[in-house]
C-alpha positions as CSV (number, residue, x, y, z in Angstrom):
1,X,70.8,76.1,116.8
2,X,73.8,74.2,116.8
3,X,77.1,75.2,119.1
4,X,79.1,75.3,115.8
5,X,76.4,78.0,114.5
6,X,76.7,80.0,117.7
7,X,80.0,80.1,118.0
8,X,80.5,80.6,114.4
9,X,77.8,84.2,114.6
10,X,78.9,85.4,117.7
11,X,81.9,87.4,116.8
12,X,80.6,88.7,114.0
13,X,77.5,90.4,116.3
14,X,80.0,91.2,118.6
15,X,82.5,93.3,116.6
16,X,80.6,95.9,115.4
17,X,79.4,97.0,119.1
18,X,83.3,96.8,120.2
19,X,84.3,99.1,117.2
20,X,81.5,101.8,118.1
21,X,82.5,101.7,122.2
22,X,86.3,102.0,121.1
23,X,85.3,105.1,118.7
24,X,83.3,106.5,121.5
25,X,86.2,106.0,124.2
26,X,88.4,107.9,121.7
27,X,85.9,110.6,120.8
28,X,85.3,111.2,124.8
29,X,89.3,110.8,125.3
30,X,89.8,113.8,122.4
31,X,87.0,115.8,124.0
32,X,88.7,115.6,127.5
33,X,92.3,116.6,125.9
34,X,90.5,119.5,124.4
35,X,88.6,120.9,127.6
36,X,91.6,120.4,129.9
37,X,93.5,122.6,126.9
38,X,91.1,125.2,126.7
39,X,91.1,125.5,130.6
40,X,94.7,125.9,131.1
41,X,94.7,128.0,128.4
42,X,91.6,130.5,130.2
43,X,93.2,130.1,133.8
44,X,97.3,129.6,133.8
45,X,98.2,132.9,132.1
46,X,96.2,135.3,134.4
47,X,97.4,133.0,137.6
48,X,101.1,133.7,136.4
49,X,100.7,137.2,135.7
50,X,101.2,137.1,132.1
51,X,99.6,139.9,130.4
52,X,97.4,140.2,127.3
53,X,99.8,141.1,125.0
54,X,101.9,138.5,125.4
55,X,99.4,135.6,125.4
56,X,95.5,136.6,125.4
57,X,93.2,134.1,127.3
58,X,90.7,131.9,125.5
59,X,87.6,134.1,126.1
60,X,89.9,137.2,125.1
61,X,90.3,135.3,122.1
62,X,86.8,134.7,121.4
63,X,85.9,138.1,122.1
64,X,88.3,139.4,119.1
65,X,86.6,137.2,116.5
66,X,83.2,139.6,116.1
67,X,85.5,142.6,116.4
68,X,87.2,140.7,113.2
69,X,84.2,139.8,111.4
70,X,83.1,143.4,111.8
71,X,86.3,145.3,111.1
72,X,88.3,143.0,109.3
73,X,86.1,140.9,107.1
74,X,87.2,137.8,108.6
75,X,85.3,135.3,106.3
76,X,86.3,136.9,103.4
77,X,89.9,136.7,104.7
78,X,89.0,133.3,105.4
79,X,87.9,132.3,102.1
80,X,90.6,134.1,100.2
81,X,93.4,131.5,102.3
82,X,91.0,128.6,101.6
83,X,91.0,129.1,97.9
84,X,94.6,130.1,97.8
85,X,95.7,126.7,99.8
86,X,93.2,124.6,97.5
87,X,94.4,126.2,94.4
88,X,98.1,125.6,94.9
89,X,97.1,122.2,96.5
90,X,95.5,121.3,93.5
91,X,98.2,122.9,91.3
92,X,101.0,121.4,92.9
93,X,99.4,117.9,93.1
94,X,99.2,117.6,89.6
95,X,102.4,118.8,88.6
96,X,104.0,116.7,91.7
97,X,102.1,113.2,90.2
98,X,102.8,114.3,86.5
99,X,106.7,114.7,87.1
100,X,107.0,111.9,89.1
101,X,105.1,109.6,86.7
102,X,107.4,110.7,83.7
103,X,110.6,110.0,85.6
104,X,109.5,106.9,86.7
105,X,108.9,105.9,83.5
106,X,112.4,107.4,81.9
107,X,114.9,106.2,84.2
108,X,117.1,108.6,81.7
109,X,115.1,111.6,82.6
110,X,115.7,110.7,85.9
111,X,119.6,110.8,85.8
112,X,119.6,113.8,83.7
113,X,117.0,116.0,86.0
114,X,117.7,114.8,89.3
115,X,120.5,117.3,90.6
116,X,118.4,120.0,89.4
117,X,115.1,118.7,91.2
118,X,117.3,118.2,94.3
119,X,118.7,121.8,93.9
120,X,115.4,123.2,94.0
121,X,113.9,120.9,96.6
122,X,117.1,122.1,98.8
123,X,116.4,125.9,98.0
124,X,114.3,127.8,100.8
125,X,110.9,128.2,99.5
126,X,110.2,131.4,101.7
127,X,113.0,132.9,99.5
128,X,110.6,132.6,96.5
129,X,107.7,134.5,97.8
130,X,109.6,138.1,97.6
131,X,110.7,136.8,93.9
132,X,106.6,135.7,92.8
133,X,105.7,139.0,93.9
134,X,107.9,141.6,92.2
135,X,107.2,139.1,88.9
136,X,103.5,139.2,89.7
137,X,102.4,141.6,92.1
138,X,100.4,141.6,95.4
139,X,97.8,139.7,94.5
140,X,97.0,135.9,95.1
141,X,99.0,134.3,92.4
142,X,102.3,134.4,93.9
143,X,101.0,132.8,97.3
144,X,99.3,129.8,95.1
145,X,102.7,129.5,93.4
146,X,104.5,129.6,96.7
147,X,101.8,126.5,98.0
148,X,102.1,124.9,94.6
149,X,106.1,124.5,94.9
150,X,105.9,123.4,98.6
151,X,103.2,120.8,97.8
152,X,105.1,119.8,94.2
153,X,108.4,117.4,96.2
154,X,106.6,115.3,98.9
155,X,104.2,114.1,95.8
156,X,107.1,113.8,93.3
157,X,108.8,111.7,96.0
158,X,106.3,109.7,96.8
159,X,105.6,108.8,93.3
160,X,108.5,108.2,92.1
161,X,109.7,106.2,94.8
162,X,106.7,103.6,94.3
163,X,107.2,103.6,90.8
164,X,110.8,101.9,91.2
165,X,109.0,100.0,93.7
166,X,106.3,98.2,91.6
167,X,106.8,94.4,91.5
168,X,108.6,93.4,88.6
169,X,107.1,90.1,88.3
170,X,103.7,91.9,87.5
171,X,105.2,94.1,84.4
172,X,106.6,90.9,83.2
173,X,103.4,89.3,83.3
174,X,102.2,92.4,81.5
175,X,104.4,92.1,78.6
176,X,104.0,88.4,78.7
177,X,100.3,89.3,77.9
178,X,101.7,91.4,75.0
179,X,100.7,94.6,76.5
180,X,101.8,97.7,75.2
181,X,103.7,100.4,77.6
182,X,100.7,102.5,77.8
183,X,98.5,99.6,79.2
184,X,101.4,98.6,81.6
185,X,101.1,101.8,82.9
186,X,97.5,102.5,83.2
187,X,97.0,98.6,84.1
188,X,99.7,97.9,86.9
189,X,101.9,100.7,87.9
190,X,99.2,103.0,87.9
191,X,97.6,101.0,90.5
192,X,100.1,100.1,92.6
193,X,101.4,104.1,93.0
194,X,98.1,104.9,94.2
195,X,98.7,104.2,98.3
196,X,102.3,106.4,97.9
197,X,100.3,108.9,96.0
198,X,97.6,109.4,98.3
199,X,99.9,109.7,101.2
200,X,101.9,112.1,99.3
201,X,98.5,114.3,99.3
202,X,97.9,114.0,102.6
203,X,101.5,115.4,103.4
204,X,100.9,118.0,100.6
205,X,97.4,119.0,102.3
206,X,99.2,120.0,105.7
207,X,101.9,121.9,103.6
208,X,99.5,123.7,101.3
209,X,98.4,125.8,104.7
210,X,101.9,126.8,105.3
211,X,102.8,127.8,101.6
212,X,99.5,130.1,101.7
213,X,101.0,131.5,105.1
214,X,104.4,132.3,104.3
215,X,102.9,133.9,100.8
216,X,100.6,136.1,102.6
217,X,103.3,136.9,105.7
218,X,105.8,138.3,102.9
219,X,103.9,140.3,101.0
220,X,99.7,139.3,100.8
221,X,97.2,142.2,101.2
222,X,94.5,139.6,102.1
223,X,94.0,136.1,103.8
224,X,94.8,134.9,107.6
225,X,98.0,135.5,107.0
226,X,97.9,138.9,106.1
227,X,95.5,139.5,109.6
228,X,98.6,138.0,111.6
229,X,101.0,140.7,109.7
230,X,98.2,143.0,110.8
231,X,97.9,142.1,114.0
232,X,101.5,142.0,115.0
233,X,101.6,145.8,113.8
234,X,98.5,146.7,115.6
235,X,99.8,144.7,119.0
236,X,96.7,143.0,119.0
237,X,97.7,139.2,120.1
238,X,94.2,137.9,120.3
239,X,93.8,138.6,116.9
240,X,97.2,136.8,116.1
241,X,96.0,133.4,118.0
242,X,92.8,133.6,116.2
243,X,94.3,133.8,112.6
244,X,96.7,130.8,113.8
245,X,93.9,128.8,114.9
246,X,91.8,129.5,112.1
247,X,94.8,128.3,109.7
248,X,95.2,125.0,111.6
249,X,91.4,124.6,111.1
250,X,91.8,125.2,107.3
251,X,94.6,122.7,107.3
252,X,92.7,119.8,109.2
253,X,89.9,120.2,106.5
254,X,91.9,119.6,103.6
255,X,93.7,117.0,105.2
256,X,90.4,115.2,106.2
257,X,89.0,115.8,102.9
258,X,92.2,113.9,101.3
259,X,91.9,111.3,103.9
260,X,88.1,110.7,103.1
261,X,88.9,110.4,99.6
262,X,91.9,108.2,100.3
263,X,89.4,105.9,102.3
264,X,87.3,106.2,98.9
265,X,90.0,105.2,96.5
266,X,91.9,102.5,98.3
267,X,88.4,100.7,100.2
268,X,90.0,97.6,98.4
269,X,92.8,97.7,100.9
270,X,92.4,95.7,104.1
271,X,92.8,97.5,107.1
272,X,93.8,96.4,110.7
273,X,90.9,96.4,113.1
274,X,92.2,97.4,116.9
275,X,90.1,95.8,119.4
């Protein structure tokens, strides 16, 4: 084999092990931080004399989980929150994307509706939860609607901004090829907006859990947010901590699913490789 061939093959053969080593280092660092956090959580509260009803230790929270499974139908509460978060996320995403594309295609509608959308965005979303409960009762619909309302705006803003920043040369080129307006949207504008849309979906995935928690805290009769309220009433801080941890894990799972979908959809975009 010639020296030239060796020079060309060496980087290709060494790149994957280098990336695997970086991933391994990241995983070890993440696990080390988690172990350090759990250790501090377990030993620092007793060390400083902090009672259980203020900050329970990690082991006390873990002991509480079987009790919640037996007495509080923990799995059913997790499913209730997960379903509401997913339903609200899908509903808010669909309406946010539809409104964003609609306003992007019609500058007149954007100018007319922008003040009202801004007012709705400024209005505190938490204030809508009691209103939805009065309208629809104590069921899952109010927390789904609150979640959808919270998810709606980040996606609307991202999609609308992406429609405004589409390369005008591409649009002019499409018109030069006699494309109709619908064809320009599907062939040029929609693909160009996908990175911004998926970024909005990632933001919405994190906000979906917040929306569900707000709905369950205000007037829910099921879900992890309801367990937070119930645990507060029983002065069971370990239950409150467990519910918060499970809600966080639910948000991470939803965010991870959206991120995986983004990688699959935007596989054609170049990614920066870190050595």
